[in-house]
C-alpha positions as CSV (number, residue, x, y, z in Angstrom):
1,M,176.0,87.8,89.1
2,A,178.1,89.0,92.1
3,S,176.5,91.6,94.3
4,E,178.9,94.2,92.8
5,Q,177.3,93.5,89.4
6,L,173.6,93.8,90.5
7,S,171.4,96.1,88.5
8,L,169.0,98.3,90.3
9,D,166.4,95.7,89.5
10,G,168.5,93.1,91.2
11,W,168.9,95.3,94.3
12,A,165.1,96.0,94.5
13,V,164.3,92.3,94.3
14,L,167.0,91.3,96.8
15,A,166.0,94.1,99.2
16,L,162.4,92.9,99.2
17,L,163.6,89.4,99.9
18,C,165.6,90.7,102.8
19,E,162.4,92.1,104.3
20,G,161.0,88.6,104.4
21,D,160.4,85.5,102.4
22,R,158.2,86.0,99.3
23,H,157.0,84.2,96.2
24,G,157.6,85.6,92.8
25,W,154.1,86.9,92.3
26,A,154.4,89.0,95.6
27,L,157.6,90.4,94.2
28,V,155.8,91.2,90.9
29,R,153.0,93.0,92.7
30,A,155.4,95.1,94.9
31,L,157.5,96.1,91.9
32,A,154.6,96.9,89.5
33,P,154.1,100.6,88.7
34,E,151.2,100.8,91.2
35,G,153.0,98.7,93.8
36,E,154.6,99.7,97.0
37,I,158.1,99.8,95.5
38,G,156.9,100.5,91.9
39,R,156.1,104.1,92.7
40,V,159.9,104.6,93.0
41,W,161.2,101.8,90.8
42,S,159.1,99.4,88.8
43,I,160.1,96.2,87.0
44,R,158.2,94.2,84.3
45,R,156.9,90.9,85.4
46,A,159.2,88.7,83.3
47,L,162.2,90.6,84.5
48,V,161.3,90.2,88.1
49,Y,161.3,86.4,87.7
50,R,164.6,86.5,85.8
51,T,166.2,88.8,88.3
52,A,165.2,86.5,91.2
53,E,166.7,83.5,89.3
54,L,170.0,85.5,88.9
55,A,170.0,86.2,92.6
56,I,169.6,82.5,93.3
57,D,172.4,81.6,90.9
58,A,174.7,84.1,92.6
59,G,174.0,82.6,96.0
60,L,172.2,85.8,97.2
61,A,168.8,84.2,97.5
62,Q,167.5,80.6,97.7
63,R,164.3,78.7,97.3
64,A,162.9,78.1,100.7
65,G,159.8,76.0,100.0
66,V,156.5,75.8,98.2
67,E,153.1,76.9,99.2
68,P,149.8,76.4,97.4
69,G,148.8,79.1,95.0
70,S,145.5,80.9,95.0
71,R,144.7,79.5,91.6
72,G,146.0,76.0,92.1
73,S,149.6,76.4,90.9
74,P,152.2,76.0,93.7
75,R,154.3,79.1,94.5
76,T,158.0,78.8,95.3
77,I,159.0,80.8,98.3
78,L,162.3,82.8,98.0
79,H,164.6,83.7,100.8
80,A,167.6,86.1,100.9
81,T,170.7,84.2,102.1
82,A,173.1,85.7,104.6
83,A,175.3,86.8,101.8
84,G,172.3,88.5,100.2
85,Q,171.4,90.3,103.4
86,R,175.0,91.5,103.9
87,A,175.1,92.7,100.3
88,V,171.9,94.7,100.7
89,A,173.1,96.2,104.0
90,G,176.2,97.4,102.2
91,W,174.2,98.7,99.2
92,L,171.9,100.7,101.5
93,A,174.9,102.4,103.2
94,E,176.6,103.4,100.0
95,P,175.9,106.7,98.3
96,V,175.2,106.8,94.6
97,A,178.1,107.8,92.5
98,H,176.4,109.6,89.6
99,V,174.0,112.5,89.5
100,R,171.8,110.5,87.1
101,E,171.2,107.9,89.9
102,L,169.7,110.3,92.4
103,R,166.1,109.9,91.3
104,S,166.3,106.1,90.9
105,A,168.9,104.5,93.2
106,L,169.1,107.1,96.0
107,L,165.3,107.3,96.3
108,L,165.0,103.5,96.2
109,K,167.7,103.2,99.0
110,L,165.8,105.8,101.1
111,L,162.6,103.9,100.6
112,F,164.1,100.6,101.7
113,A,165.8,102.3,104.7
114,H,162.5,103.7,105.7
115,R,160.7,100.3,105.3
116,G,163.5,98.6,107.3
117,A,163.3,101.3,110.1
118,L,167.0,102.2,109.4
119,D,168.5,105.6,110.1
120,P,169.0,107.2,106.7
121,R,171.4,109.8,108.0
122,P,174.7,107.9,107.4
123,L,173.7,107.4,103.8
124,L,172.5,111.0,103.4
125,S,175.8,112.3,104.9
126,A,177.9,110.2,102.6
127,Q,175.7,111.3,99.7
128,H,176.2,115.0,100.7
129,T,180.0,114.5,100.5
130,V,179.7,112.9,97.0
131,L,177.5,115.6,95.7
132,A,179.6,118.4,97.2
133,Q,182.7,116.9,95.4
134,T,180.8,116.5,92.2
135,I,179.7,120.1,92.3
136,E,183.2,121.3,93.0
137,A,184.6,119.3,90.1
138,L,181.8,120.5,87.7
139,E,182.3,124.1,88.8
140,A,186.0,123.8,88.2
141,T,185.5,122.7,84.6
142,A,182.7,125.1,83.8
143,D,183.3,127.0,80.7
144,T,181.5,129.4,78.4
145,D,181.7,127.5,75.2
146,R,178.6,126.6,73.3
147,T,179.4,122.9,72.7
148,F,176.9,120.3,73.7
149,E,179.4,119.0,76.2
150,A,179.1,122.3,78.0
151,T,175.3,121.9,78.0
152,V,175.7,118.4,79.6
153,R,178.0,119.7,82.2
154,A,175.6,122.6,83.0
155,F,172.7,120.1,83.4
156,R,174.7,117.8,85.6
157,L,175.8,120.8,87.8
158,E,172.2,122.0,88.3
159,T,171.0,118.5,89.0
160,A,173.8,118.0,91.5
161,R,172.9,121.3,93.2
162,A,169.3,120.3,93.4
163,G,170.3,116.9,94.8
164,L,172.5,118.6,97.4
165,R,169.6,120.8,98.5
166,F,167.4,117.7,98.8
167,V,170.0,115.9,100.9
168,E,170.5,118.9,103.1
169,R,166.7,119.3,103.7
170,E,166.5,115.6,104.5
171,L,169.4,115.8,107.0
172,A,167.8,118.9,108.6
173,R,164.5,117.1,109.2
174,P,164.0,116.2,112.9
175,A,165.2,112.7,113.6
176,R,162.2,110.4,114.0
177,P,162.1,106.7,114.0
178,P,161.1,105.6,110.5
179,R,157.7,103.8,110.3
180,K,157.9,100.3,108.9
181,I,155.6,99.9,105.9
182,T,154.1,96.4,105.3
């Protein structure tokens, strides 16, 4: 699994490891639906462990030691490698390509940018450009037929417009240093 092939699950796990070393159960708790990341993107427990293993296999994370567990079983501590940290930094700066990714990937990137006290404006500016281009392309192909494809295009267009309004509002907010959440 090269960083270019990471799923959103993989990015979420790796981004958490970039914040600091963690054991698998801490990742599971953070990514549970009621967890600090799970409110934006949640991952089932078994998939968290599998995703962490894939990141290790790809050289993006590594085992960094063992600590005693609260119930007797030792916990393996995981650590993002330098390659993993570079990959996450690149991912956080890259706008999402598809309208369908706004709710999931863009919001997750903004959450991790906030948690890492990173300025979200470069990402938001790049996202603005992508959305404006998407809207322009969809408006150019707008038609009046009654096919389902026309319905899909209309939905994508309205979703892109809403996304653009969101990005513009975020960019218009007064600059303030993001608060790091722990």
